[in-house]
VOPAMI-173105 format. One record per atom (N, C-alpha, C, O): residue in one letter; x negated, y negated, z negated; chain; atom name; residue number from 1. Coordinates in Angstrom, 3 decimals. Each point is the difference from the previous one (the first is absolute). Example, Ala and Ser with C-alpha at 12.3 -4.5 7.8 and 13.67 -1.06 7.14 Angstrom:
rec resn A | x -13.190 | y 5.690 | z -7.800 | chain A | name N | resi 1 $
rec resn A | x 0.890 | y -1.190 | z 0.000 | chain A | name CA | resi 1 $
rec resn A | x -0.900 | y -1.200 | z 0.000 | chain A | name C | resi 1 $
rec resn A | x -1.036 | y 0.019 | z -0.665 | chain A | name O | resi 1 $
rec resn S | x 1.386 | y -1.069 | z 1.385 | chain A | name N | resi 2 $
rec resn S | x -0.820 | y -1.190 | z -0.060 | chain A | name CA | resi 2 $
rec resn S | x 0.770 | y -1.090 | z -0.730 | chain A | name C | resi 2 $
rec resn S | x -0.509 | y -1.108 | z -0.169 | chain A | name O | resi 2 $
END
This chain:
rec resn M | x -24.283 | y 12.364 | z 23.860 | chain A | name N | resi 1 $
rec resn M | x 0.956 | y 0.964 | z -0.498 | chain A | name CA | resi 1 $
rec resn M | x -0.108 | y 0.061 | z -1.519 | chain A | name C | resi 1 $
rec resn M | x -1.101 | y 0.086 | z -0.544 | chain A | name O | resi 1 $
rec resn S | x 2.216 | y -0.130 | z -0.127 | chain A | name N | resi 2 $
rec resn S | x 0.012 | y 0.004 | z -1.459 | chain A | name CA | resi 2 $
rec resn S | x -0.060 | y 1.425 | z -0.541 | chain A | name C | resi 2 $
rec resn S | x 0.634 | y 0.914 | z 0.530 | chain A | name O | resi 2 $
rec resn T | x -1.404 | y -0.751 | z -1.585 | chain A | name N | resi 3 $
rec resn T | x -0.104 | y 1.332 | z -0.612 | chain A | name CA | resi 3 $
rec resn T | x 0.979 | y 0.181 | z -1.147 | chain A | name C | resi 3 $
rec resn T | x 0.192 | y 1.114 | z -0.488 | chain A | name O | resi 3 $
rec resn G | x 0.437 | y -2.222 | z 0.050 | chain A | name N | resi 4 $
rec resn G | x 0.935 | y 0.107 | z -1.107 | chain A | name CA | resi 4 $
rec resn G | x -0.692 | y 0.132 | z -1.343 | chain A | name C | resi 4 $
rec resn G | x 0.612 | y 0.433 | z -0.976 | chain A | name O | resi 4 $
rec resn A | x -1.898 | y -0.809 | z 0.920 | chain A | name N | resi 5 $
rec resn A | x -0.761 | y 0.160 | z -1.239 | chain A | name CA | resi 5 $
rec resn A | x 0.545 | y -0.872 | z -1.121 | chain A | name C | resi 5 $
rec resn A | x -0.117 | y 0.354 | z -1.173 | chain A | name O | resi 5 $
rec resn G | x 0.720 | y -1.506 | z 1.530 | chain A | name N | resi 6 $
rec resn G | x 0.492 | y -0.908 | z -1.027 | chain A | name CA | resi 6 $
rec resn G | x 1.407 | y 0.300 | z -0.474 | chain A | name C | resi 6 $
rec resn G | x 0.510 | y -0.676 | z -0.894 | chain A | name O | resi 6 $
rec resn K | x 0.125 | y 1.680 | z 1.480 | chain A | name N | resi 7 $
rec resn K | x 1.382 | y 0.314 | z -0.374 | chain A | name CA | resi 7 $
rec resn K | x 0.023 | y 0.829 | z -1.273 | chain A | name C | resi 7 $
rec resn K | x -0.767 | y 0.948 | z -0.168 | chain A | name O | resi 7 $
rec resn R | x 1.668 | y -1.335 | z -0.717 | chain A | name N | resi 8 $
rec resn R | x 0.180 | y 0.737 | z -1.246 | chain A | name CA | resi 8 $
rec resn R | x 1.240 | y 0.861 | z 0.132 | chain A | name C | resi 8 $
rec resn R | x 1.032 | y -0.456 | z 0.492 | chain A | name O | resi 8 $
rec resn Q | x -1.131 | y 1.668 | z -0.921 | chain A | name N | resi 9 $
rec resn Q | x 1.135 | y 0.907 | z 0.032 | chain A | name CA | resi 9 $
rec resn Q | x 0.612 | y 0.066 | z -1.396 | chain A | name C | resi 9 $
rec resn Q | x -0.725 | y 0.163 | z -0.982 | chain A | name O | resi 9 $
rec resn P | x 2.068 | y -0.289 | z 0.878 | chain A | name N | resi 10 $
rec resn P | x 0.619 | y 0.103 | z -1.309 | chain A | name CA | resi 10 $
rec resn P | x -0.196 | y 1.400 | z -0.575 | chain A | name C | resi 10 $
rec resn P | x 0.053 | y 0.997 | z 0.720 | chain A | name O | resi 10 $
rec resn V | x -0.276 | y -0.945 | z -2.008 | chain A | name N | resi 11 $
rec resn V | x -0.118 | y 1.282 | z -0.691 | chain A | name CA | resi 11 $
rec resn V | x 1.200 | y 0.130 | z -0.926 | chain A | name C | resi 11 $
rec resn V | x 0.507 | y -1.002 | z -0.503 | chain A | name O | resi 11 $
rec resn P | x -0.051 | y 2.224 | z 0.276 | chain A | name N | resi 12 $
rec resn P | x 1.108 | y 0.163 | z -0.931 | chain A | name CA | resi 12 $
rec resn P | x -0.384 | y -0.553 | z -1.376 | chain A | name C | resi 12 $
rec resn P | x -1.010 | y 0.398 | z -0.582 | chain A | name O | resi 12 $
rec resn A | x 1.815 | y -1.301 | z 0.087 | chain A | name N | resi 13 $
rec resn A | x -0.293 | y -0.612 | z -1.298 | chain A | name CA | resi 13 $
rec resn A | x 0.636 | y 0.835 | z -1.114 | chain A | name C | resi 13 $
rec resn A | x 0.993 | y 0.700 | z 0.196 | chain A | name O | resi 13 $
rec resn G | x -1.595 | y -0.806 | z -1.338 | chain A | name N | resi 14 $
rec resn G | x 0.620 | y 0.597 | z -1.173 | chain A | name CA | resi 14 $
rec resn G | x 1.192 | y -0.876 | z -0.378 | chain A | name C | resi 14 $
rec resn G | x 0.611 | y -0.635 | z 0.860 | chain A | name O | resi 14 $
rec resn Q | x -0.298 | y 0.607 | z -2.101 | chain A | name N | resi 15 $
rec resn Q | x 1.099 | y -0.835 | z -0.461 | chain A | name CA | resi 15 $
rec resn Q | x -0.335 | y -1.458 | z 0.220 | chain A | name C | resi 15 $
rec resn Q | x -1.089 | y -0.443 | z -0.365 | chain A | name O | resi 15 $
rec resn V | x 1.996 | y -0.308 | z 0.950 | chain A | name N | resi 16 $
rec resn V | x -0.197 | y -1.431 | z 0.267 | chain A | name CA | resi 16 $
rec resn V | x 0.789 | y -0.773 | z -1.053 | chain A | name C | resi 16 $
rec resn V | x 1.161 | y 0.305 | z -0.270 | chain A | name O | resi 16 $
rec resn V | x -1.802 | y -1.299 | z -0.315 | chain A | name N | resi 17 $
rec resn V | x 0.619 | y -0.821 | z -1.034 | chain A | name CA | resi 17 $
rec resn V | x 0.099 | y -1.428 | z 0.509 | chain A | name C | resi 17 $
rec resn V | x -0.989 | y -0.562 | z 0.471 | chain A | name O | resi 17 $
rec resn R | x 2.155 | y -0.019 | z -0.561 | chain A | name N | resi 18 $
rec resn R | x 0.186 | y -1.394 | z 0.411 | chain A | name CA | resi 18 $
rec resn R | x -0.225 | y -0.900 | z -1.211 | chain A | name C | resi 18 $
rec resn R | x 0.550 | y 0.240 | z -1.075 | chain A | name O | resi 18 $
rec resn R | x -1.361 | y -1.274 | z 1.261 | chain A | name N | resi 19 $
rec resn R | x -0.281 | y -0.976 | z -1.058 | chain A | name CA | resi 19 $
rec resn R | x 0.296 | y -1.391 | z 0.520 | chain A | name C | resi 19 $
rec resn R | x -0.147 | y -0.263 | z 1.193 | chain A | name O | resi 19 $
rec resn A | x 0.559 | y -0.621 | z -2.069 | chain A | name N | resi 20 $
rec resn A | x 0.212 | y -1.401 | z 0.348 | chain A | name CA | resi 20 $
rec resn A | x -0.846 | y -0.845 | z -0.937 | chain A | name C | resi 20 $
rec resn A | x -0.003 | y 0.223 | z -1.211 | chain A | name O | resi 20 $
rec resn F | x -0.706 | y -1.182 | z 1.760 | chain A | name N | resi 21 $
rec resn F | x -0.810 | y -0.877 | z -0.830 | chain A | name CA | resi 21 $
rec resn F | x -0.095 | y -1.356 | z 0.657 | chain A | name C | resi 21 $
rec resn F | x 0.302 | y -0.152 | z 1.184 | chain A | name O | resi 21 $
rec resn S | x -0.724 | y -0.835 | z -1.958 | chain A | name N | resi 22 $
rec resn S | x -0.115 | y -1.372 | z 0.502 | chain A | name CA | resi 22 $
rec resn S | x -1.454 | y -0.335 | z 0.254 | chain A | name C | resi 22 $
rec resn S | x -0.908 | y 0.531 | z -0.640 | chain A | name O | resi 22 $
rec resn M | x 0.716 | y -1.426 | z 1.593 | chain A | name N | resi 23 $
rec resn M | x -1.355 | y -0.480 | z 0.291 | chain A | name CA | resi 23 $
rec resn M | x 0.110 | y -1.436 | z 0.486 | chain A | name C | resi 23 $
rec resn M | x 1.063 | y -0.458 | z 0.420 | chain A | name O | resi 23 $
rec resn Q | x -2.188 | y -0.236 | z -0.489 | chain A | name N | resi 24 $
rec resn Q | x -0.023 | y -1.362 | z 0.502 | chain A | name CA | resi 24 $
rec resn Q | x 0.067 | y 0.029 | z 1.522 | chain A | name C | resi 24 $
rec resn Q | x -0.372 | y 0.989 | z 0.631 | chain A | name O | resi 24 $
rec resn K | x 0.853 | y -2.089 | z -0.049 | chain A | name N | resi 25 $
rec resn K | x 0.093 | y -0.085 | z 1.449 | chain A | name CA | resi 25 $
rec resn K | x -1.372 | y 0.201 | z 0.641 | chain A | name C | resi 25 $
rec resn K | x -0.109 | y 0.630 | z 1.052 | chain A | name O | resi 25 $
rec resn A | x -0.933 | y -1.162 | z -1.682 | chain A | name N | resi 26 $
rec resn A | x -1.348 | y 0.153 | z 0.540 | chain A | name CA | resi 26 $
rec resn A | x -0.394 | y 1.471 | z 0.104 | chain A | name C | resi 26 $
rec resn A | x -0.688 | y 0.390 | z 0.943 | chain A | name O | resi 26 $
rec resn D | x 1.117 | y 0.428 | z -1.905 | chain A | name N | resi 27 $
rec resn D | x -0.304 | y 1.427 | z 0.041 | chain A | name CA | resi 27 $
rec resn D | x 0.787 | y 0.688 | z 1.117 | chain A | name C | resi 27 $
rec resn D | x -0.527 | y 0.871 | z 0.692 | chain A | name O | resi 27 $
rec resn A | x 1.783 | y -1.264 | z -0.521 | chain A | name N | resi 28 $
rec resn A | x 0.813 | y 0.555 | z 1.087 | chain A | name CA | resi 28 $
rec resn A | x -0.603 | y -0.389 | z 1.347 | chain A | name C | resi 28 $
rec resn A | x -0.029 | y 0.803 | z 0.932 | chain A | name O | resi 28 $
rec resn D | x -0.451 | y -2.038 | z -0.838 | chain A | name N | resi 29 $
rec resn D | x -0.663 | y -0.452 | z 1.230 | chain A | name CA | resi 29 $
rec resn D | x -1.282 | y 0.781 | z 0.246 | chain A | name C | resi 29 $
rec resn D | x -0.339 | y 0.302 | z 1.144 | chain A | name O | resi 29 $
rec resn L | x -0.375 | y 0.023 | z -2.220 | chain A | name N | resi 30 $
rec resn L | x -1.233 | y 0.783 | z 0.133 | chain A | name CA | resi 30 $
rec resn L | x 0.285 | y 1.400 | z 0.542 | chain A | name C | resi 30 $
rec resn L | x -0.764 | y 0.522 | z 0.811 | chain A | name O | resi 30 $
rec resn I | x 1.855 | y 0.078 | z -1.259 | chain A | name N | resi 31 $
rec resn I | x 0.385 | y 1.314 | z 0.534 | chain A | name CA | resi 31 $
rec resn I | x 0.238 | y -0.101 | z 1.502 | chain A | name C | resi 31 $
rec resn I | x -0.435 | y 0.863 | z 0.762 | chain A | name O | resi 31 $
rec resn E | x 1.131 | y -1.925 | z -0.338 | chain A | name N | resi 32 $
rec resn E | x 0.263 | y -0.175 | z 1.428 | chain A | name CA | resi 32 $
rec resn E | x -1.297 | y -0.229 | z 0.772 | chain A | name C | resi 32 $
rec resn E | x -0.167 | y 0.532 | z 1.098 | chain A | name O | resi 32 $
rec resn T | x -0.751 | y -1.316 | z -1.656 | chain A | name N | resi 33 $
rec resn T | x -1.299 | y -0.228 | z 0.634 | chain A | name CA | resi 33 $
rec resn T | x -0.758 | y 1.317 | z 0.159 | chain A | name C | resi 33 $
rec resn T | x -0.607 | y 0.249 | z 1.041 | chain A | name O | resi 33 $
rec resn L | x 0.645 | y 0.588 | z -2.071 | chain A | name N | resi 34 $
rec resn L | x -0.669 | y 1.302 | z 0.090 | chain A | name CA | resi 34 $
rec resn L | x 0.667 | y 0.889 | z 1.028 | chain A | name C | resi 34 $
rec resn L | x -0.682 | y 0.739 | z 0.711 | chain A | name O | resi 34 $
rec resn R | x 2.018 | y -0.794 | z -0.616 | chain A | name N | resi 35 $
rec resn R | x 0.701 | y 0.786 | z 1.020 | chain A | name CA | resi 35 $
rec resn R | x -0.464 | y -0.400 | z 1.399 | chain A | name C | resi 35 $
rec resn R | x -0.182 | y 0.854 | z 0.868 | chain A | name O | resi 35 $
rec resn L | x -0.011 | y -2.174 | z -0.651 | chain A | name N | resi 36 $
rec resn L | x -0.468 | y -0.484 | z 1.301 | chain A | name CA | resi 36 $
rec resn L | x -1.429 | y 0.439 | z 0.257 | chain A | name C | resi 36 $
rec resn L | x -0.348 | y 0.348 | z 1.128 | chain A | name O | resi 36 $
rec resn R | x -0.486 | y -0.360 | z -2.160 | chain A | name N | resi 37 $
rec resn R | x -1.382 | y 0.488 | z 0.174 | chain A | name CA | resi 37 $
rec resn R | x -0.017 | y 1.476 | z 0.368 | chain A | name C | resi 37 $
rec resn R | x -0.749 | y 0.417 | z 0.884 | chain A | name O | resi 37 $
rec resn Y | x 1.579 | y 0.375 | z -1.566 | chain A | name N | resi 38 $
rec resn Y | x 0.103 | y 1.418 | z 0.353 | chain A | name CA | resi 38 $
rec resn Y | x 0.481 | y 0.151 | z 1.434 | chain A | name C | resi 38 $
rec resn Y | x -0.509 | y 0.850 | z 0.732 | chain A | name O | resi 38 $
rec resn A | x 1.482 | y -1.659 | z -0.314 | chain A | name N | resi 39 $
rec resn A | x 0.531 | y 0.086 | z 1.365 | chain A | name CA | resi 39 $
rec resn A | x -1.095 | y -0.309 | z 1.015 | chain A | name C | resi 39 $
rec resn A | x -0.053 | y 0.622 | z 1.061 | chain A | name O | resi 39 $
rec resn S | x -0.833 | y -1.590 | z -1.382 | chain A | name N | resi 40 $
rec resn S | x -1.097 | y -0.319 | z 0.921 | chain A | name CA | resi 40 $
rec resn S | x -0.979 | y 1.156 | z 0.125 | chain A | name C | resi 40 $
rec resn S | x -0.753 | y 0.086 | z 0.970 | chain A | name O | resi 40 $
rec resn L | x 0.770 | y 0.807 | z -1.963 | chain A | name N | resi 41 $
rec resn L | x -0.842 | y 1.193 | z 0.038 | chain A | name CA | resi 41 $
rec resn L | x 0.732 | y 1.194 | z 0.638 | chain A | name C | resi 41 $
rec resn L | x -0.541 | y 1.100 | z 0.109 | chain A | name O | resi 41 $
rec resn G | x 1.782 | y -1.358 | z 0.303 | chain A | name N | resi 42 $
rec resn G | x 0.787 | y 1.056 | z 0.626 | chain A | name CA | resi 42 $
rec resn G | x 0.789 | y 0.849 | z -0.982 | chain A | name C | resi 42 $
rec resn G | x 0.505 | y 1.063 | z 0.361 | chain A | name O | resi 42 $
rec resn L | x -0.395 | y -1.525 | z -1.600 | chain A | name N | resi 43 $
rec resn L | x 0.752 | y 0.733 | z -1.028 | chain A | name CA | resi 43 $
rec resn L | x 1.236 | y -0.790 | z -0.392 | chain A | name C | resi 43 $
rec resn L | x -0.114 | y -1.091 | z -0.558 | chain A | name O | resi 43 $
rec resn L | x 1.270 | y 1.618 | z 0.837 | chain A | name N | resi 44 $
rec resn L | x 1.234 | y -0.662 | z -0.401 | chain A | name CA | resi 44 $
rec resn L | x 0.366 | y 0.464 | z -1.404 | chain A | name C | resi 44 $
rec resn L | x 0.283 | y 1.177 | z -0.223 | chain A | name O | resi 44 $
rec resn M | x -0.292 | y -2.112 | z -0.715 | chain A | name N | resi 45 $
rec resn M | x 0.240 | y 0.312 | z -1.402 | chain A | name CA | resi 45 $
rec resn M | x 1.221 | y -0.787 | z -0.480 | chain A | name C | resi 45 $
rec resn M | x 0.183 | y -1.163 | z 0.361 | chain A | name O | resi 45 $
rec resn N | x 0.649 | y 1.813 | z -1.181 | chain A | name N | resi 46 $
rec resn N | x 1.087 | y -0.736 | z -0.624 | chain A | name CA | resi 46 $
rec resn N | x -0.497 | y -0.546 | z -1.350 | chain A | name C | resi 46 $
rec resn N | x -1.102 | y 0.324 | z -0.443 | chain A | name O | resi 46 $
rec resn Q | x 1.914 | y -1.138 | z -0.186 | chain A | name N | resi 47 $
rec resn Q | x -0.416 | y -0.637 | z -1.257 | chain A | name CA | resi 47 $
rec resn Q | x -0.350 | y 1.029 | z -1.069 | chain A | name C | resi 47 $
rec resn Q | x -0.994 | y -0.152 | z -0.710 | chain A | name O | resi 47 $
rec resn S | x 1.789 | y 1.173 | z 0.599 | chain A | name N | resi 48 $
rec resn S | x -0.240 | y 1.030 | z -0.997 | chain A | name CA | resi 48 $
rec resn S | x -1.360 | y 0.678 | z 0.216 | chain A | name C | resi 48 $
rec resn S | x -0.721 | y 0.286 | z -0.957 | chain A | name O | resi 48 $
rec resn E | x 0.387 | y -0.039 | z 2.211 | chain A | name N | resi 49 $
rec resn E | x -1.280 | y 0.653 | z 0.297 | chain A | name CA | resi 49 $
rec resn E | x -1.173 | y -0.905 | z -0.347 | chain A | name C | resi 49 $
rec resn E | x -1.028 | y 0.475 | z -0.483 | chain A | name O | resi 49 $
rec resn V | x 1.173 | y -1.784 | z 0.725 | chain A | name N | resi 50 $
rec resn V | x -1.068 | y -0.942 | z -0.373 | chain A | name CA | resi 50 $
rec resn V | x -0.206 | y 0.012 | z -1.506 | chain A | name C | resi 50 $
rec resn V | x -1.137 | y 0.028 | z -0.473 | chain A | name O | resi 50 $
rec resn V | x 2.220 | y -0.049 | z -0.278 | chain A | name N | resi 51 $
rec resn V | x -0.097 | y 0.043 | z -1.470 | chain A | name CA | resi 51 $
rec resn V | x -0.645 | y 1.310 | z -0.445 | chain A | name C | resi 51 $
rec resn V | x -0.833 | y 0.002 | z -0.906 | chain A | name O | resi 51 $
rec resn R | x 1.212 | y 1.121 | z 1.539 | chain A | name N | resi 52 $
rec resn R | x -0.572 | y 1.288 | z -0.371 | chain A | name CA | resi 52 $
rec resn R | x -1.492 | y 0.075 | z 0.296 | chain A | name C | resi 52 $
rec resn R | x -0.752 | y 0.607 | z -0.762 | chain A | name O | resi 52 $
rec resn V | x 0.313 | y -1.223 | z 1.871 | chain A | name N | resi 53 $
rec resn V | x -1.438 | y -0.065 | z 0.300 | chain A | name CA | resi 53 $
rec resn V | x -0.718 | y -0.754 | z -1.117 | chain A | name C | resi 53 $
rec resn V | x -1.061 | y 0.419 | z -0.461 | chain A | name O | resi 53 $
rec resn G | x 1.657 | y -1.541 | z 0.030 | chain A | name N | resi 54 $
rec resn G | x -0.588 | y -0.784 | z -1.081 | chain A | name CA | resi 54 $
rec resn G | x -0.072 | y 0.787 | z -1.301 | chain A | name C | resi 54 $
rec resn G | x -0.998 | y -0.084 | z -0.715 | chain A | name O | resi 54 $
rec resn L | x 2.028 | y 0.838 | z 0.403 | chain A | name N | resi 55 $
rec resn L | x -0.014 | y 0.813 | z -1.218 | chain A | name CA | resi 55 $
rec resn L | x -1.097 | y 1.056 | z 0.051 | chain A | name C | resi 55 $
rec resn L | x -0.675 | y 0.255 | z -0.997 | chain A | name O | resi 55 $
rec resn N | x 0.501 | y 0.359 | z 2.167 | chain A | name N | resi 56 $
rec resn N | x -1.050 | y 1.002 | z 0.142 | chain A | name CA | resi 56 $
rec resn N | x -1.386 | y -0.636 | z -0.140 | chain A | name C | resi 56 $
rec resn N | x -0.900 | y 0.601 | z -0.588 | chain A | name O | resi 56 $
rec resn A | x 0.725 | y -1.811 | z 1.125 | chain A | name N | resi 57 $
rec resn A | x -1.283 | y -0.699 | z -0.142 | chain A | name CA | resi 57 $
rec resn A | x -0.258 | y -0.336 | z -1.468 | chain A | name C | resi 57 $
rec resn A | x -1.124 | y 0.150 | z -0.478 | chain A | name O | resi 57 $
rec resn L | x 2.150 | y -0.602 | z -0.241 | chain A | name N | resi 58 $
rec resn L | x -0.152 | y -0.302 | z -1.423 | chain A | name CA | resi 58 $
rec resn L | x -0.350 | y 1.249 | z -0.803 | chain A | name C | resi 58 $
rec resn L | x -0.815 | y -0.054 | z -0.921 | chain A | name O | resi 58 $
rec resn A | x 1.427 | y 1.162 | z 1.271 | chain A | name N | resi 59 $
rec resn A | x -0.247 | y 1.253 | z -0.729 | chain A | name CA | resi 59 $
rec resn A | x -1.450 | y 0.459 | z 0.146 | chain A | name C | resi 59 $
rec resn A | x -0.522 | y 0.680 | z -0.883 | chain A | name O | resi 59 $
rec resn R | x -0.134 | y -1.045 | z 1.989 | chain A | name N | resi 60 $
rec resn R | x -1.379 | y 0.409 | z 0.233 | chain A | name CA | resi 60 $
rec resn R | x -1.022 | y -0.979 | z -0.610 | chain A | name C | resi 60 $
rec resn R | x -1.197 | y 0.287 | z -0.002 | chain A | name O | resi 60 $
rec resn M | x 1.656 | y -1.435 | z -0.514 | chain A | name N | resi 61 $
rec resn M | x -0.908 | y -0.999 | z -0.552 | chain A | name CA | resi 61 $
rec resn M | x -0.608 | y 0.447 | z -1.324 | chain A | name C | resi 61 $
rec resn M | x 0.607 | y 0.745 | z -0.770 | chain A | name O | resi 61 $
rec resn A | x -1.815 | y -1.220 | z 0.533 | chain A | name N | resi 62 $
rec resn A | x -0.634 | y 0.187 | z -1.301 | chain A | name CA | resi 62 $
rec resn A | x 0.779 | y -0.827 | z -1.028 | chain A | name C | resi 62 $
rec resn A | x 0.650 | y -0.983 | z 0.356 | chain A | name O | resi 62 $
rec resn D | x -0.716 | y 1.382 | z -1.622 | chain A | name N | resi 63 $
rec resn D | x 0.748 | y -0.694 | z -1.044 | chain A | name CA | resi 63 $
rec resn D | x -0.352 | y -1.485 | z -0.078 | chain A | name C | resi 63 $
rec resn D | x 0.886 | y -0.829 | z -0.210 | chain A | name O | resi 63 $
rec resn T | x -2.142 | y 0.484 | z 0.373 | chain A | name N | resi 64 $
rec resn T | x -0.380 | y -1.420 | z -0.098 | chain A | name CA | resi 64 $
rec resn T | x 0.609 | y -0.805 | z 1.148 | chain A | name C | resi 64 $
rec resn T | x 0.456 | y -1.124 | z -0.207 | chain A | name O | resi 64 $
rec resn D | x -0.447 | y 1.688 | z 1.410 | chain A | name N | resi 65 $
rec resn D | x 0.622 | y -0.692 | z 1.139 | chain A | name CA | resi 65 $
rec resn D | x 1.509 | y -0.094 | z -0.177 | chain A | name C | resi 65 $
rec resn D | x 0.608 | y -1.009 | z 0.357 | chain A | name O | resi 65 $
rec resn L | x -0.012 | y 2.046 | z -0.900 | chain A | name N | resi 66 $
rec resn L | x 1.435 | y 0.018 | z -0.248 | chain A | name CA | resi 66 $
rec resn L | x 0.362 | y -1.080 | z -1.016 | chain A | name C | resi 66 $
rec resn L | x 0.990 | y -0.712 | z 0.164 | chain A | name O | resi 66 $
rec resn E | x -1.804 | y 0.598 | z -1.216 | chain A | name N | resi 67 $
rec resn E | x 0.238 | y -1.014 | z -1.030 | chain A | name CA | resi 67 $
rec resn E | x -0.154 | y -1.400 | z 0.577 | chain A | name C | resi 67 $
rec resn E | x 0.790 | y -0.890 | z -0.318 | chain A | name O | resi 67 $
rec resn T | x -1.787 | y 0.687 | z 1.154 | chain A | name N | resi 68 $
rec resn T | x -0.223 | y -1.314 | z 0.617 | chain A | name CA | resi 68 $
rec resn T | x 1.168 | y -0.381 | z 0.890 | chain A | name C | resi 68 $
rec resn T | x 0.465 | y -1.139 | z -0.041 | chain A | name O | resi 68 $
rec resn S | x 0.013 | y 2.076 | z 0.844 | chain A | name N | resi 69 $
rec resn S | x 1.121 | y -0.319 | z 0.892 | chain A | name CA | resi 69 $
rec resn S | x 1.256 | y -0.344 | z -0.794 | chain A | name C | resi 69 $
rec resn S | x 0.758 | y -0.884 | z 0.397 | chain A | name O | resi 69 $
rec resn A | x -0.532 | y 1.566 | z -1.504 | chain A | name N | resi 70 $
rec resn A | x 1.171 | y -0.298 | z -0.832 | chain A | name CA | resi 70 $
rec resn A | x -0.126 | y -1.356 | z -0.680 | chain A | name C | resi 70 $
rec resn A | x 0.985 | y -0.726 | z -0.129 | chain A | name O | resi 70 $
rec resn S | x -2.198 | y 0.382 | z -0.308 | chain A | name N | resi 71 $
rec resn S | x -0.173 | y -1.280 | z -0.696 | chain A | name CA | resi 71 $
rec resn S | x 0.138 | y -1.180 | z 0.959 | chain A | name C | resi 71 $
rec resn S | x 0.274 | y -1.117 | z -0.437 | chain A | name O | resi 71 $
rec resn N | x -0.461 | y 1.347 | z 1.737 | chain A | name N | resi 72 $
rec resn N | x 0.135 | y -1.078 | z 0.988 | chain A | name CA | resi 72 $
rec resn N | x 1.425 | y -0.166 | z 0.503 | chain A | name C | resi 72 $
rec resn N | x 0.287 | y -0.933 | z 0.751 | chain A | name O | resi 72 $
rec resn L | x 0.602 | y 1.820 | z -1.152 | chain A | name N | resi 73 $
rec resn L | x 1.385 | y -0.042 | z 0.469 | chain A | name CA | resi 73 $
rec resn L | x 0.817 | y -0.967 | z -0.852 | chain A | name C | resi 73 $
rec resn L | x -0.072 | y 0.025 | z -1.228 | chain A | name O | resi 73 $
rec resn E | x 0.838 | y -0.863 | z 1.886 | chain A | name N | resi 74 $
rec resn E | x 0.882 | y -0.924 | z -0.709 | chain A | name CA | resi 74 $
rec resn E | x 1.235 | y 0.738 | z -0.482 | chain A | name C | resi 74 $
rec resn E | x 0.684 | y 0.649 | z 0.791 | chain A | name O | resi 74 $
rec resn R | x -0.394 | y -0.740 | z -2.075 | chain A | name N | resi 75 $
rec resn R | x 1.195 | y 0.670 | z -0.555 | chain A | name CA | resi 75 $
rec resn R | x 1.250 | y -0.739 | z 0.405 | chain A | name C | resi 75 $
rec resn R | x 0.009 | y -1.230 | z 0.058 | chain A | name O | resi 75 $
rec resn L | x 1.050 | y 1.971 | z 0.222 | chain A | name N | resi 76 $
rec resn L | x 1.282 | y -0.595 | z 0.332 | chain A | name CA | resi 76 $
rec resn L | x 0.855 | y -0.088 | z -1.253 | chain A | name C | resi 76 $
rec resn L | x -0.040 | y 0.886 | z -0.854 | chain A | name O | resi 76 $
rec resn A | x 0.807 | y -1.951 | z 0.750 | chain A | name N | resi 77 $
rec resn A | x 0.927 | y -0.126 | z -1.115 | chain A | name CA | resi 77 $
rec resn A | x 1.080 | y 1.045 | z 0.172 | chain A | name C | resi 77 $
rec resn A | x 0.544 | y 0.170 | z 1.091 | chain A | name O | resi 77 $
rec resn T | x -0.237 | y 0.522 | z -2.155 | chain A | name N | resi 78 $
rec resn T | x 1.052 | y 1.020 | z 0.098 | chain A | name CA | resi 78 $
rec resn T | x 1.348 | y -0.692 | z -0.052 | chain A | name C | resi 78 $
rec resn T | x 0.247 | y -0.864 | z -0.842 | chain A | name O | resi 78 $
rec resn A | x 0.594 | y 1.251 | z 1.738 | chain A | name N | resi 79 $
rec resn A | x 1.348 | y -0.559 | z 0.056 | chain A | name CA | resi 79 $
rec resn A | x 0.957 | y 1.132 | z 0.273 | chain A | name C | resi 79 $
rec resn A | x -0.302 | y 0.920 | z 0.761 | chain A | name O | resi 79 $
rec resn G | x 1.443 | y -0.991 | z -1.378 | chain A | name N | resi 80 $
rec resn G | x 1.020 | y 1.019 | z 0.237 | chain A | name CA | resi 80 $
rec resn G | x 0.589 | y -0.171 | z 1.384 | chain A | name C | resi 80 $
rec resn G | x -0.282 | y -0.976 | z 0.695 | chain A | name O | resi 80 $
rec resn R | x 1.080 | y 1.910 | z -0.315 | chain A | name N | resi 81 $
rec resn R | x 0.661 | y -0.097 | z 1.300 | chain A | name CA | resi 81 $
rec resn R | x 0.983 | y -1.156 | z -0.001 | chain A | name C | resi 81 $
rec resn R | x 0.613 | y -0.311 | z -1.021 | chain A | name O | resi 81 $
rec resn A | x -0.474 | y -0.309 | z 2.153 | chain A | name N | resi 82 $
rec resn A | x 0.936 | y -1.091 | z 0.129 | chain A | name CA | resi 82 $
rec resn A | x 1.421 | y 0.517 | z -0.181 | chain A | name C | resi 82 $
rec resn A | x 0.377 | y 1.033 | z 0.552 | chain A | name O | resi 82 $
rec resn K | x 0.384 | y -1.756 | z -1.321 | chain A | name N | resi 83 $
rec resn K | x 1.387 | y 0.397 | z -0.242 | chain A | name CA | resi 83 $
rec resn K | x 0.856 | y -0.472 | z 1.161 | chain A | name C | resi 83 $
rec resn K | x -0.157 | y -1.128 | z 0.467 | chain A | name O | resi 83 $
rec resn P | x 1.053 | y 1.972 | z 0.000 | chain A | name N | resi 84 $
rec resn P | x 0.862 | y -0.420 | z 1.122 | chain A | name CA | resi 84 $
rec resn P | x 0.894 | y -1.151 | z -0.406 | chain A | name C | resi 84 $
rec resn P | x 0.512 | y -0.040 | z -1.119 | chain A | name O | resi 84 $
rec resn T | x -0.325 | y -0.902 | z 2.041 | chain A | name N | resi 85 $
rec resn T | x 0.898 | y -1.133 | z -0.297 | chain A | name CA | resi 85 $
rec resn T | x 1.418 | y 0.430 | z 0.260 | chain A | name C | resi 85 $
rec resn T | x 0.278 | y 0.781 | z 0.909 | chain A | name O | resi 85 $
rec resn K | x 0.617 | y -1.305 | z -1.722 | chain A | name N | resi 86 $
rec resn K | x 1.417 | y 0.380 | z 0.135 | chain A | name CA | resi 86 $
rec resn K | x 0.758 | y -1.027 | z 0.768 | chain A | name C | resi 86 $
rec resn K | x 1.203 | y 0.152 | z 0.211 | chain A | name O | resi 86 $
END
């Protein structure tokens, strides 16, 4: 019999802000891999929730660990939005 211990209940959110950003395909694949790992633990997570978990983990890091993780990240070339073809 299941106790429902792994179920998360939604809480009323404050103001929600929508953001759009680019990432490498490998990073998008990593989010999906993490979603599957969470699912194997009985936690169904959407992409936004996986990113938010990562942000919370980063916020708890010591400055030296935070600096190390940033220095290991590959920078993406900045590119403007694609112009629609006519």
